[in-house]
Backbone atoms as SQL, in Angstrom:
CREATE TABLE atoms (id INTEGER PRIMARY KEY, chain TEXT, resi INTEGER, resn TEXT, atom TEXT, x REAL, y REAL, z REAL);
INSERT INTO atoms VALUES
  (1, 'A', 1, 'PRO', 'N', -15.443, 17.264, 24.103),
  (2, 'A', 1, 'PRO', 'CA', -14.196, 18.152, 23.384),
  (3, 'A', 1, 'PRO', 'C', -13.295, 18.294, 23.819),
  (4, 'A', 2, 'VAL', 'N', -13.098, 18.334, 25.288),
  (5, 'A', 2, 'VAL', 'CA', -11.694, 18.770, 25.980),
  (6, 'A', 2, 'VAL', 'C', -11.336, 17.199, 26.056),
  (7, 'A', 3, 'ILE', 'N', -11.979, 16.115, 25.914),
  (8, 'A', 3, 'ILE', 'CA', -11.046, 14.820, 25.763),
  (9, 'A', 3, 'ILE', 'C', -10.340, 14.224, 24.491),
  (10, 'A', 4, 'ALA', 'N', -10.947, 14.915, 23.539),
  (11, 'A', 4, 'ALA', 'CA', -10.693, 14.581, 22.315),
  (12, 'A', 4, 'ALA', 'C', -9.772, 15.168, 22.136),
  (13, 'A', 5, 'GLY', 'N', -9.134, 16.725, 22.686),
  (14, 'A', 5, 'GLY', 'CA', -7.939, 17.117, 22.506),
  (15, 'A', 5, 'GLY', 'C', -7.011, 16.798, 23.100),
  (16, 'A', 6, 'GLU', 'N', -7.232, 16.143, 24.481),
  (17, 'A', 6, 'GLU', 'CA', -6.486, 15.195, 25.338),
  (18, 'A', 6, 'GLU', 'C', -5.667, 14.160, 24.197),
  (19, 'A', 7, 'LEU', 'N', -6.760, 13.260, 23.835),
  (20, 'A', 7, 'LEU', 'CA', -6.461, 11.990, 23.242),
  (21, 'A', 7, 'LEU', 'C', -5.491, 12.370, 21.890),
  (22, 'A', 8, 'ASN', 'N', -5.897, 13.726, 21.151),
  (23, 'A', 8, 'ASN', 'CA', -5.227, 14.017, 19.836),
  (24, 'A', 8, 'ASN', 'C', -3.705, 14.158, 20.145),
  (25, 'A', 9, 'GLU', 'N', -3.478, 15.054, 21.208),
  (26, 'A', 9, 'GLU', 'CA', -2.176, 15.638, 21.981),
  (27, 'A', 9, 'GLU', 'C', -1.359, 14.655, 22.343),
  (28, 'A', 10, 'ARG', 'N', -1.844, 13.515, 22.927),
  (29, 'A', 10, 'ARG', 'CA', -0.973, 12.263, 23.148),
  (30, 'A', 10, 'ARG', 'C', -1.228, 10.946, 22.328),
  (31, 'A', 11, 'THR', 'N', -1.543, 11.023, 21.134),
  (32, 'A', 11, 'THR', 'CA', -1.603, 9.701, 20.438),
  (33, 'A', 11, 'THR', 'C', -0.221, 9.429, 20.262),
  (34, 'A', 12, 'ALA', 'N', 0.742, 10.434, 19.951),
  (35, 'A', 12, 'ALA', 'CA', 2.188, 9.996, 19.475),
  (36, 'A', 12, 'ALA', 'C', 2.864, 9.289, 20.533),
  (37, 'A', 13, 'ALA', 'N', 2.552, 9.923, 21.623),
  (38, 'A', 13, 'ALA', 'CA', 3.294, 9.263, 22.744),
  (39, 'A', 13, 'ALA', 'C', 2.837, 8.242, 23.045),
  (40, 'A', 14, 'TRP', 'N', 1.584, 7.693, 23.022),
  (41, 'A', 14, 'TRP', 'CA', 0.779, 6.555, 23.057),
  (42, 'A', 14, 'TRP', 'C', 1.160, 5.254, 22.016),
  (43, 'A', 15, 'ARG', 'N', 1.060, 5.832, 21.047),
  (44, 'A', 15, 'ARG', 'CA', 2.104, 4.932, 19.884),
  (45, 'A', 15, 'ARG', 'C', 3.561, 4.518, 20.202),
  (46, 'A', 16, 'ARG', 'N', 4.323, 5.411, 20.950),
  (47, 'A', 16, 'ARG', 'CA', 5.602, 5.038, 21.390),
  (48, 'A', 16, 'ARG', 'C', 5.531, 4.347, 22.383),
  (49, 'A', 17, 'VAL', 'N', 4.643, 4.251, 23.421),
  (50, 'A', 17, 'VAL', 'CA', 4.651, 3.705, 24.465),
  (51, 'A', 17, 'VAL', 'C', 4.402, 2.054, 23.901),
  (52, 'A', 18, 'ILE', 'N', 3.502, 1.966, 23.302),
  (53, 'A', 18, 'ILE', 'CA', 3.305, 0.719, 22.470),
  (54, 'A', 18, 'ILE', 'C', 4.510, 0.022, 21.888),
  (55, 'A', 19, 'VAL', 'N', 5.116, 0.550, 21.097),
  (56, 'A', 19, 'VAL', 'CA', 6.499, 0.155, 20.460),
  (57, 'A', 19, 'VAL', 'C', 7.380, 0.207, 21.235),
  (58, 'A', 20, 'VAL', 'N', 7.464, 0.621, 22.272),
  (59, 'A', 20, 'VAL', 'CA', 8.670, 0.290, 23.136),
  (60, 'A', 20, 'VAL', 'C', 8.386, -1.204, 23.681),
  (61, 'A', 21, 'ALA', 'N', 6.955, -1.166, 24.023),
  (62, 'A', 21, 'ALA', 'CA', 6.598, -2.234, 24.797),
  (63, 'A', 21, 'ALA', 'C', 6.762, -3.438, 24.093),
  (64, 'A', 22, 'ILE', 'N', 6.837, -3.390, 22.950),
  (65, 'A', 22, 'ILE', 'CA', 6.860, -4.668, 21.866),
  (66, 'A', 22, 'ILE', 'C', 8.274, -4.922, 21.607),
  (67, 'A', 23, 'GLY', 'N', 8.925, -3.280, 21.802),
  (68, 'A', 23, 'GLY', 'CA', 10.743, -4.001, 21.547),
  (69, 'A', 23, 'GLY', 'C', 11.184, -4.768, 22.582),
  (70, 'A', 24, 'TYR', 'N', 10.406, -4.511, 23.871),
  (71, 'A', 24, 'TYR', 'CA', 11.089, -5.486, 24.964),
  (72, 'A', 24, 'TYR', 'C', 10.367, -6.726, 25.056),
  (73, 'A', 25, 'GLY', 'N', 9.258, -7.168, 24.408),
  (74, 'A', 25, 'GLY', 'CA', 8.507, -8.372, 24.596),
  (75, 'A', 25, 'GLY', 'C', 7.496, -8.151, 25.568),
  (76, 'A', 26, 'ILE', 'N', 6.923, -6.913, 25.977),
  (77, 'A', 26, 'ILE', 'CA', 5.978, -6.868, 26.891),
  (78, 'A', 26, 'ILE', 'C', 4.419, -7.080, 26.120),
  (79, 'A', 27, 'ALA', 'N', 3.685, -7.729, 26.579),
  (80, 'A', 27, 'ALA', 'CA', 2.247, -7.744, 25.887),
  (81, 'A', 27, 'ALA', 'C', 1.415, -6.585, 26.508),
  (82, 'A', 28, 'THR', 'N', 0.991, -6.067, 25.216),
  (83, 'A', 28, 'THR', 'CA', -0.039, -5.049, 26.120),
  (84, 'A', 28, 'THR', 'C', -1.043, -4.739, 25.421),
  (85, 'A', 29, 'PRO', 'N', -2.292, -6.150, 25.558),
  (86, 'A', 29, 'PRO', 'CA', -3.498, -6.244, 24.532),
  (87, 'A', 29, 'PRO', 'C', -4.292, -4.868, 24.879),
  (88, 'A', 30, 'ALA', 'N', -4.616, -4.464, 26.142),
  (89, 'A', 30, 'ALA', 'CA', -5.533, -3.562, 26.485),
  (90, 'A', 30, 'ALA', 'C', -5.257, -2.301, 25.523),
  (91, 'A', 31, 'LEU', 'N', -3.657, -1.912, 25.760),
  (92, 'A', 31, 'LEU', 'CA', -3.463, -0.645, 25.262),
  (93, 'A', 31, 'LEU', 'C', -3.095, -0.289, 23.848),
  (94, 'A', 32, 'SER', 'N', -2.931, -1.427, 23.200),
  (95, 'A', 32, 'SER', 'CA', -2.503, -1.697, 21.728),
  (96, 'A', 32, 'SER', 'C', -3.881, -1.813, 21.027),
  (97, 'A', 33, 'GLY', 'N', -5.077, -2.547, 21.725),
  (98, 'A', 33, 'GLY', 'CA', -6.109, -2.720, 21.241),
  (99, 'A', 33, 'GLY', 'C', -7.247, -1.359, 21.369),
  (100, 'A', 34, 'SER', 'N', -6.975, -0.807, 22.547),
  (101, 'A', 34, 'SER', 'CA', -7.538, 0.620, 22.706),
  (102, 'A', 34, 'SER', 'C', -7.059, 1.666, 21.603),
  (103, 'A', 35, 'LEU', 'N', -5.910, 1.660, 21.053),
  (104, 'A', 35, 'LEU', 'CA', -5.336, 2.525, 20.320),
  (105, 'A', 35, 'LEU', 'C', -5.877, 2.063, 18.624),
  (106, 'A', 36, 'ASN', 'N', -5.826, 0.586, 18.308),
  (107, 'A', 36, 'ASN', 'CA', -6.755, 0.401, 16.922),
  (108, 'A', 36, 'ASN', 'C', -7.932, 1.020, 17.180),
  (109, 'A', 37, 'TYR', 'N', -8.816, 0.639, 18.430),
  (110, 'A', 37, 'TYR', 'CA', -10.147, 1.219, 18.315),
  (111, 'A', 37, 'TYR', 'C', -10.237, 2.537, 18.093),
  (112, 'A', 38, 'PHE', 'N', -9.162, 3.072, 18.505),
  (113, 'A', 38, 'PHE', 'CA', -9.315, 4.758, 18.479),
  (114, 'A', 38, 'PHE', 'C', -9.037, 5.244, 17.184),
  (115, 'A', 39, 'ASP', 'N', -7.824, 4.557, 16.534),
  (116, 'A', 39, 'ASP', 'CA', -7.648, 4.775, 14.970),
  (117, 'A', 39, 'ASP', 'C', -8.924, 4.353, 14.013),
  (118, 'A', 40, 'SER', 'N', -9.470, 3.236, 14.598),
  (119, 'A', 40, 'SER', 'CA', -10.795, 2.692, 13.490),
  (120, 'A', 40, 'SER', 'C', -11.828, 4.002, 14.054),
  (121, 'A', 41, 'TYR', 'N', -12.049, 4.233, 15.077),
  (122, 'A', 41, 'TYR', 'CA', -13.203, 4.948, 15.309),
  (123, 'A', 41, 'TYR', 'C', -13.054, 6.517, 14.397),
  (124, 'A', 42, 'ARG', 'N', -11.876, 7.013, 13.921),
  (125, 'A', 42, 'ARG', 'CA', -11.752, 8.284, 13.649),
  (126, 'A', 42, 'ARG', 'C', -11.732, 8.285, 12.398),
  (127, 'A', 43, 'ARG', 'N', -11.797, 7.198, 11.740),
  (128, 'A', 43, 'ARG', 'CA', -12.069, 7.012, 10.042),
  (129, 'A', 43, 'ARG', 'C', -13.169, 7.305, 9.859),
  (130, 'A', 44, 'ALA', 'N', -13.232, 7.759, 8.649),
  (131, 'A', 44, 'ALA', 'CA', -14.923, 7.856, 7.800),
  (132, 'A', 44, 'ALA', 'C', -15.414, 7.135, 7.558),
  (133, 'A', 45, 'SER', 'N', -14.642, 6.099, 6.862),
  (134, 'A', 45, 'SER', 'CA', -15.344, 4.471, 6.820),
  (135, 'A', 45, 'SER', 'C', -14.344, 3.413, 7.386),
  (136, 'A', 46, 'LEU', 'N', -14.714, 2.741, 8.152),
  (137, 'A', 46, 'LEU', 'CA', -14.265, 1.755, 8.964),
  (138, 'A', 46, 'LEU', 'C', -13.844, 0.433, 8.062),
  (139, 'A', 47, 'PRO', 'N', -12.451, -0.112, 8.593),
  (140, 'A', 47, 'PRO', 'CA', -11.639, -1.130, 8.172),
  (141, 'A', 47, 'PRO', 'C', -13.016, -2.603, 8.456),
  (142, 'A', 48, 'ALA', 'N', -13.675, -2.411, 7.682),
  (143, 'A', 48, 'ALA', 'CA', -14.541, -4.171, 7.903),
  (144, 'A', 48, 'ALA', 'C', -14.406, -4.933, 6.886),
  (145, 'A', 49, 'ASN', 'N', -13.863, -4.430, 5.685),
  (146, 'A', 49, 'ASN', 'CA', -14.015, -5.102, 4.613),
  (147, 'A', 49, 'ASN', 'C', -13.400, -6.819, 4.766),
  (148, 'A', 50, 'MET', 'N', -12.371, -6.924, 5.724),
  (149, 'A', 50, 'MET', 'CA', -11.763, -8.094, 5.813),
  (150, 'A', 50, 'MET', 'C', -12.949, -9.241, 6.683),
  (151, 'A', 51, 'THR', 'N', -13.617, -8.424, 7.292),
  (152, 'A', 51, 'THR', 'CA', -14.881, -9.018, 8.204),
  (153, 'A', 51, 'THR', 'C', -15.806, -9.632, 7.027),
  (154, 'A', 52, 'GLN', 'N', -16.277, -8.475, 6.179),
  (155, 'A', 52, 'GLN', 'CA', -17.494, -8.948, 5.124),
  (156, 'A', 52, 'GLN', 'C', -16.763, -10.299, 4.346),
  (157, 'A', 53, 'ALA', 'N', -15.397, -9.941, 4.119),
  (158, 'A', 53, 'ALA', 'CA', -15.123, -10.990, 3.067),
  (159, 'A', 53, 'ALA', 'C', -14.986, -12.420, 4.003),
  (160, 'A', 54, 'GLN', 'N', -14.796, -12.259, 5.047),
  (161, 'A', 54, 'GLN', 'CA', -15.142, -13.912, 5.671),
  (162, 'A', 54, 'GLN', 'C', -16.196, -14.287, 5.730),
  (163, 'A', 55, 'ARG', 'N', -17.017, -13.367, 6.225),
  (164, 'A', 55, 'ARG', 'CA', -18.610, -13.752, 6.303),
  (165, 'A', 55, 'ARG', 'C', -18.941, -14.541, 4.916),
  (166, 'A', 56, 'ASP', 'N', -18.519, -13.595, 3.980),
  (167, 'A', 56, 'ASP', 'CA', -19.191, -13.967, 2.603),
  (168, 'A', 56, 'ASP', 'C', -18.622, -15.263, 2.218),
  (169, 'A', 57, 'PHE', 'N', -17.201, -15.690, 2.513),
  (170, 'A', 57, 'PHE', 'CA', -16.324, -16.771, 2.569),
  (171, 'A', 57, 'PHE', 'C', -17.250, -18.024, 3.017),
  (172, 'A', 58, 'PHE', 'N', -17.548, -17.964, 4.585),
  (173, 'A', 58, 'PHE', 'CA', -17.867, -19.169, 5.322),
  (174, 'A', 58, 'PHE', 'C', -19.564, -19.087, 5.105),
  (175, 'A', 59, 'GLY', 'N', -19.975, -18.107, 4.783),
  (176, 'A', 59, 'GLY', 'CA', -21.440, -18.276, 4.757),
  (177, 'A', 59, 'GLY', 'C', -22.160, -17.525, 3.483),
  (178, 'A', 60, 'GLY', 'N', -21.696, -17.088, 2.785),
  (179, 'A', 60, 'GLY', 'CA', -21.996, -16.474, 1.814),
  (180, 'A', 60, 'GLY', 'C', -23.244, -15.525, 1.604),
  (181, 'A', 61, 'HIS', 'N', -22.748, -14.656, 2.805),
  (182, 'A', 61, 'HIS', 'CA', -23.395, -13.737, 3.278),
  (183, 'A', 61, 'HIS', 'C', -23.487, -12.292, 2.240),
  (184, 'A', 62, 'THR', 'N', -22.669, -12.311, 1.078),
  (185, 'A', 62, 'THR', 'CA', -22.565, -11.096, 0.513),
  (186, 'A', 62, 'THR', 'C', -21.994, -9.883, 1.284),
  (187, 'A', 63, 'TYR', 'N', -21.505, -8.857, 0.198),
  (188, 'A', 63, 'TYR', 'CA', -21.002, -7.643, 0.590),
  (189, 'A', 63, 'TYR', 'C', -21.294, -6.515, -0.210),
  (190, 'A', 64, 'GLU', 'N', -20.940, -5.421, 0.137),
  (191, 'A', 64, 'GLU', 'CA', -21.242, -4.205, -0.731),
  (192, 'A', 64, 'GLU', 'C', -19.733, -3.758, -0.722),
  (193, 'A', 65, 'ARG', 'N', -19.384, -2.795, -1.978),
  (194, 'A', 65, 'ARG', 'CA', -18.214, -2.274, -2.432),
  (195, 'A', 65, 'ARG', 'C', -18.637, -0.766, -2.092),
  (196, 'A', 66, 'THR', 'N', -17.275, -0.190, -2.174),
  (197, 'A', 66, 'THR', 'CA', -17.336, 1.369, -2.051),
  (198, 'A', 66, 'THR', 'C', -17.119, 1.821, -3.350),
  (199, 'A', 67, 'ASP', 'N', -16.770, 1.168, -4.363),
  (200, 'A', 67, 'ASP', 'CA', -16.528, 1.742, -5.711),
  (201, 'A', 67, 'ASP', 'C', -17.719, 1.122, -6.641),
  (202, 'A', 68, 'ARG', 'N', -18.189, 0.545, -6.308),
  (203, 'A', 68, 'ARG', 'CA', -19.786, 0.212, -7.133),
  (204, 'A', 68, 'ARG', 'C', -20.957, 0.250, -6.665),
  (205, 'A', 69, 'GLU', 'N', -22.433, 0.138, -7.143),
  (206, 'A', 69, 'GLU', 'CA', -23.549, 0.236, -6.288),
  (207, 'A', 69, 'GLU', 'C', -23.688, -1.756, -6.378),
  (208, 'A', 70, 'GLY', 'N', -24.475, -1.966, -5.491),
  (209, 'A', 70, 'GLY', 'CA', -24.878, -3.435, -5.607),
  (210, 'A', 70, 'GLY', 'C', -24.400, -4.268, -4.775),
  (211, 'A', 71, 'VAL', 'N', -25.031, -5.268, -4.096),
  (212, 'A', 71, 'VAL', 'CA', -24.558, -6.581, -3.115),
  (213, 'A', 71, 'VAL', 'C', -23.943, -7.687, -4.201),
  (214, 'A', 72, 'PHE', 'N', -22.703, -8.204, -3.436),
  (215, 'A', 72, 'PHE', 'CA', -21.649, -8.722, -4.332),
  (216, 'A', 72, 'PHE', 'C', -21.644, -10.335, -3.627),
  (217, 'A', 73, 'HIS', 'N', -21.344, -11.248, -4.194),
  (218, 'A', 73, 'HIS', 'CA', -20.883, -12.516, -3.989),
  (219, 'A', 73, 'HIS', 'C', -19.577, -13.031, -4.492),
  (220, 'A', 74, 'THR', 'N', -18.632, -13.283, -3.989),
  (221, 'A', 74, 'THR', 'CA', -17.745, -14.245, -4.588),
  (222, 'A', 74, 'THR', 'C', -17.534, -15.659, -4.622),
  (223, 'A', 75, 'GLU', 'N', -17.522, -16.594, -5.613),
  (224, 'A', 75, 'GLU', 'CA', -17.388, -17.971, -5.801),
  (225, 'A', 75, 'GLU', 'C', -15.670, -18.037, -5.277),
  (226, 'A', 76, 'TRP', 'N', -15.445, -17.980, -3.986),
  (227, 'A', 76, 'TRP', 'CA', -14.046, -18.115, -3.600),
  (228, 'A', 76, 'TRP', 'C', -13.432, -19.536, -3.947),
  (229, 'A', 77, 'THR', 'N', -14.241, -20.352, -4.091),
  (230, 'A', 77, 'THR', 'CA', -13.718, -21.881, -4.368),
  (231, 'A', 77, 'THR', 'C', -14.823, -22.400, -5.435),
  (232, 'A', 78, 'ASP', 'N', -14.409, -23.679, -5.817),
  (233, 'A', 78, 'ASP', 'CA', -15.940, -24.659, -6.412),
  (234, 'A', 78, 'ASP', 'C', -17.059, -24.690, -5.511),
  (235, 'A', 79, 'ALA', 'N', -16.852, -25.161, -4.134),
  (236, 'A', 79, 'ALA', 'CA', -17.648, -25.161, -3.053),
  (237, 'A', 79, 'ALA', 'C', -18.682, -24.097, -3.006),
  (238, 'A', 80, 'HIS', 'N', -18.235, -23.021, -3.521),
  (239, 'A', 80, 'HIS', 'CA', -19.001, -22.137, -2.939),
  (240, 'A', 80, 'HIS', 'C', -20.040, -21.474, -4.213),
  (241, 'A', 81, 'LYS', 'N', -19.565, -22.325, -5.474),
  (242, 'A', 81, 'LYS', 'CA', -20.562, -22.204, -6.404),
  (243, 'A', 81, 'LYS', 'C', -22.281, -22.365, -6.182),
  (244, 'A', 82, 'SER', 'N', -22.240, -23.628, -5.425),
  (245, 'A', 82, 'SER', 'CA', -23.788, -24.073, -5.011),
  (246, 'A', 82, 'SER', 'C', -24.953, -23.212, -4.148),
  (247, 'A', 83, 'ILE', 'N', -23.578, -21.974, -3.506),
  (248, 'A', 83, 'ILE', 'CA', -24.473, -21.088, -2.645),
  (249, 'A', 83, 'ILE', 'C', -25.766, -20.162, -3.374),
  (250, 'A', 84, 'GLY', 'N', -25.226, -19.833, -4.558),
  (251, 'A', 84, 'GLY', 'CA', -26.140, -18.930, -5.610),
  (252, 'A', 84, 'GLY', 'C', -25.891, -17.300, -4.864),
  (253, 'A', 85, 'ASP', 'N', -27.138, -16.422, -5.016),
  (254, 'A', 85, 'ASP', 'CA', -27.124, -15.238, -5.067),
  (255, 'A', 85, 'ASP', 'C', -27.967, -14.975, -3.822),
  (256, 'A', 86, 'ILE', 'N', -27.727, -14.022, -2.930),
  (257, 'A', 86, 'ILE', 'CA', -28.625, -13.732, -2.002),
  (258, 'A', 86, 'ILE', 'C', -30.251, -13.875, -2.180),
  (259, 'A', 87, 'SER', 'N', -30.480, -13.220, -3.352),
  (260, 'A', 87, 'SER', 'CA', -32.135, -13.413, -3.982),
  (261, 'A', 87, 'SER', 'C', -32.661, -14.901, -4.046),
  (262, 'A', 88, 'GLU', 'N', -31.787, -15.752, -4.490),
  (263, 'A', 88, 'GLU', 'CA', -31.836, -16.992, -4.379),
  (264, 'A', 88, 'GLU', 'C', -31.978, -17.809, -3.009),
  (265, 'A', 89, 'ARG', 'N', -31.199, -17.257, -2.043),
  (266, 'A', 89, 'ARG', 'CA', -31.288, -17.950, -0.805),
  (267, 'A', 89, 'ARG', 'C', -32.180, -17.016, -0.015),
  (268, 'A', 90, 'MET', 'N', -32.820, -16.118, -0.485),
  (269, 'A', 90, 'MET', 'CA', -33.911, -15.241, 0.385),
  (270, 'A', 90, 'MET', 'C', -35.054, -15.571, -0.094),
  (271, 'A', 91, 'ALA', 'N', -35.093, -16.318, -0.876),
  (272, 'A', 91, 'ALA', 'CA', -36.882, -16.519, -1.926),
  (273, 'A', 91, 'ALA', 'C', -37.673, -17.305, -0.636),
  (274, 'A', 92, 'GLY', 'N', -39.067, -16.589, -0.568),
  (275, 'A', 92, 'GLY', 'CA', -39.417, -16.933, 0.528),
  (276, 'A', 92, 'GLY', 'C', -39.417, -16.553, 1.553),
  (277, 'A', 93, 'ASN', 'N', -38.474, -16.095, 2.085),
  (278, 'A', 93, 'ASN', 'CA', -38.197, -15.512, 3.546),
  (279, 'A', 93, 'ASN', 'C', -38.659, -13.976, 3.312),
  (280, 'A', 94, 'VAL', 'N', -39.288, -13.758, 4.824),
  (281, 'A', 94, 'VAL', 'CA', -39.759, -12.707, 4.985),
  (282, 'A', 94, 'VAL', 'C', -38.836, -12.031, 5.982);
């Protein structure tokens, strides 16, 4: 609880430090990466939609949506039409 308050009080300064560093061309991968992690950790729903889309594109893994029930697969290109849906690919597998 104490650390949460400390982080919340200093978030604006944390962002300013990163912006200034970027302005001077100074790489801050750990500092900016940790801020990204902190931002995503505080959200009610994590921004995993891009990862899910990439997995579906490259391997037909399917994805779930927040606006409707079910499991979806997108036919991104003509090459993806032969992948089928998950029930076809999982038939016979336990």
